C-alpha positions in Angstrom: -7.8 -13.0 -8.4 -4.5 -11.9 -6.9 -4.3 -10.9 -3.3 -1.4 -8.8 -2.1 -0.8 -8.8 1.6 0.7 -5.7 3.2 2.8 -5.9 6.4 1.2 -3.3 8.7 4.7 -2.6 10.0 5.6 -1.1 6.7 2.9 1.6 6.9 4.6 3.8 9.6 8.1 5.1 9.2 10.4 7.8 10.5 13.4 9.6 9.3 15.6 12.0 11.3 15.5 14.7 8.6 11.7 14.7 8.2 9.5 16.3 10.9 12.3 15.8 13.4 12.1 12.0 13.2 8.4 11.9 14.3 6.6 8.8 13.1 4.8 9.4 9.9 2.8 7.5 7.3 5.3 5.8 5.1 5.8 7.5 1.7 4.0 10.7 2.9 4.9 13.7 5.0 1.8 13.1 7.2 2.8 12.6 10.8 1.0 10.2 13.2 0.7 13.3 15.4 -1.4 15.1 12.8 -3.7 12.1 12.5 -3.9 11.8 16.3 -4.8 15.5 16.6 -7.7 15.2 14.1 -8.9 12.0 15.8 -8.8 13.7 19.2 -10.9 16.6 17.7 -13.6 14.0 16.9 -12.9 13.1 13.3 -13.4 9.5 12.3 -10.8 7.6 10.3 -13.1 7.9 7.3 -13.3 11.7 7.7 -9.6 12.0 8.1 -9.0 10.0 4.9 -11.5 12.2 3.1 -9.8 15.4 4.4 -6.3 14.2 3.5 -7.3 12.8 0.1 -3.9 11.2 -0.8 -4.2 8.8 2.2 -6.0 5.5 2.1 -8.2 4.4 4.9 -5.7 1.7 5.7 -3.0 4.3 6.2 -5.2 6.3 8.6 -6.0 3.2 10.6 -2.3 2.3 10.7 -1.5 5.7 12.1 -4.4 5.4 14.6 -3.1 2.0 15.7 0.4 3.4 16.1 -1.1 6.3 18.1 -3.0 4.0 20.5 0.0 1.7 21.1 2.2 4.8 21.7 -0.4 7.1 23.1 1.6 8.5 26.1 4.6 9.5 23.9 2.5 11.0 21.1 0.2 12.9 23.5 3.4 14.3 25.2 4.7 15.3 21.8 1.3 17.0 21.0 1.4 18.9 24.3 5.0 20.0 23.7 4.1 21.3 20.2 1.1 23.2 21.6 3.3 24.7 24.4 5.9 25.8 21.8 3.2 27.3 19.6 1.8 29.2 22.6 5.3 30.5 23.4 5.9 31.7 19.8 2.5 33.3 19.7 3.2 35.2 23.0 6.6 36.4 21.6 4.9 37.5 18.4 2.3 39.5 20.3 4.9 41.0 22.6 7.1 42.1 19.6 4.0 43.5 17.8 3.2 45.6 20.9 6.7 47.0 21.0 6.6 47.7 17.2 3.1 49.2 17.1 2.3 50.6 20.6 -0.3 53.0 19.2 -2.4 50.1 17.7 -3.0 48.8 21.2 -4.3 52.2 22.4 -6.3 53.1 19.3 -7.1 49.8 17.9 
Protein backbone atom coordinates (compact mmCIF):
# COMPACT_ATOMS: atom_id res chain seq x y z
CA UNK A 1 0.00 0.00 0.00
CA UNK A 2 1.33 3.41 -1.00
CA UNK A 3 0.74 6.41 1.22
CA UNK A 4 1.04 9.85 -0.31
CA UNK A 5 1.53 12.66 2.16
CA UNK A 6 0.22 16.12 1.35
CA UNK A 7 1.85 19.24 2.72
CA UNK A 8 -1.08 21.24 4.15
CA UNK A 9 0.68 24.41 3.03
CA UNK A 10 0.02 23.47 -0.58
CA UNK A 11 -3.78 23.45 -0.14
CA UNK A 12 -4.26 27.24 0.12
CA UNK A 13 -2.98 29.62 -2.53
CA UNK A 14 -3.51 33.13 -3.82
CA UNK A 15 -2.92 34.91 -7.11
CA UNK A 16 -3.26 38.67 -7.66
CA UNK A 17 -5.40 38.14 -10.76
CA UNK A 18 -7.89 35.74 -9.14
CA UNK A 19 -10.47 37.15 -6.69
CA UNK A 20 -8.22 40.14 -6.01
CA UNK A 21 -5.52 37.99 -4.48
CA UNK A 22 -7.78 36.59 -1.75
CA UNK A 23 -6.68 33.24 -0.34
CA UNK A 24 -8.34 30.36 -2.13
CA UNK A 25 -8.31 26.61 -2.18
CA UNK A 26 -5.44 25.69 -4.51
CA UNK A 27 -6.48 24.57 -7.95
CA UNK A 28 -10.00 25.97 -7.55
CA UNK A 29 -11.69 29.34 -7.67
CA UNK A 30 -13.18 28.82 -4.21
CA UNK A 31 -12.06 31.44 -1.73
CA UNK A 32 -11.39 30.84 1.93
CA UNK A 33 -13.83 33.72 2.48
CA UNK A 34 -16.62 31.71 0.83
CA UNK A 35 -15.92 28.69 3.04
CA UNK A 36 -15.76 30.95 6.12
CA UNK A 37 -19.12 32.53 5.28
CA UNK A 38 -20.81 29.14 5.00
CA UNK A 39 -19.12 28.02 8.22
CA UNK A 40 -20.31 31.16 10.04
CA UNK A 41 -23.84 30.42 8.79
CA UNK A 42 -23.69 27.12 10.66
CA UNK A 43 -22.62 24.68 7.93
CA UNK A 44 -20.27 21.89 9.01
CA UNK A 45 -17.18 21.06 6.99
CA UNK A 46 -18.94 17.96 5.71
CA UNK A 47 -21.97 19.98 4.59
CA UNK A 48 -19.75 22.50 2.82
CA UNK A 49 -17.92 19.71 0.98
CA UNK A 50 -21.29 18.24 -0.02
CA UNK A 51 -22.55 21.61 -1.28
CA UNK A 52 -19.38 22.34 -3.26
CA UNK A 53 -19.03 18.87 -4.71
CA UNK A 54 -15.64 19.31 -6.38
CA UNK A 55 -13.95 20.01 -3.03
CA UNK A 56 -12.62 17.30 -0.79
CA UNK A 57 -13.21 17.35 2.93
CA UNK A 58 -9.47 17.91 3.41
CA UNK A 59 -9.64 21.04 1.24
CA UNK A 60 -12.55 22.41 3.29
CA UNK A 61 -10.71 21.72 6.55
CA UNK A 62 -7.59 23.40 5.15
CA UNK A 63 -9.67 26.49 4.33
CA UNK A 64 -11.22 26.44 7.81
CA UNK A 65 -7.79 26.08 9.40
CA UNK A 66 -6.54 29.03 7.35
CA UNK A 67 -9.63 31.00 8.37
CA UNK A 68 -9.15 30.32 12.09
CA UNK A 69 -5.47 31.27 11.95
CA UNK A 70 -6.27 34.48 10.03
CA UNK A 71 -9.75 35.12 11.41
CA UNK A 72 -9.38 38.86 12.03
CA UNK A 73 -8.27 39.61 8.47
CA UNK A 74 -10.83 37.34 6.82
CA UNK A 75 -13.69 38.62 8.98
CA UNK A 76 -12.66 42.18 8.04
CA UNK A 77 -12.67 41.15 4.36
CA UNK A 78 -16.14 39.62 4.74
CA UNK A 79 -17.42 42.81 6.43
CA UNK A 80 -15.91 44.94 3.66
CA UNK A 81 -17.57 42.80 0.98
CA UNK A 82 -20.93 43.05 2.78
CA UNK A 83 -20.60 46.84 3.07
CA UNK A 84 -19.78 47.12 -0.62
CA UNK A 85 -22.73 44.88 -1.49
CA UNK A 86 -25.04 47.05 0.61
CA UNK A 87 -23.69 50.19 -1.09
CA UNK A 88 -24.26 48.75 -4.56
CA UNK A 89 -27.76 47.59 -3.62
CA UNK A 90 -28.64 51.08 -2.33
CA UNK A 91 -27.34 52.67 -5.53
CA UNK A 92 -29.36 50.22 -7.60
CA UNK A 93 -32.55 50.97 -5.65
CA UNK A 94 -31.96 54.71 -5.91
CA UNK A 95 -31.40 54.48 -9.67
CA UNK A 96 -34.48 52.30 -10.07
CA UNK A 97 -36.55 54.89 -8.18
CA UNK A 98 -35.31 57.60 -10.56
CA UNK A 99 -35.96 55.45 -13.64
CA UNK A 100 -39.38 54.17 -12.50
CA UNK A 101 -40.92 56.73 -10.10
CA UNK A 102 -44.50 55.54 -10.78
CA UNK A 103 -43.68 51.99 -9.65
CA UNK A 104 -43.01 53.29 -6.14
CA UNK A 105 -46.36 55.06 -5.99
CA UNK A 106 -48.47 52.39 -7.71
CA UNK A 107 -46.53 49.23 -6.96
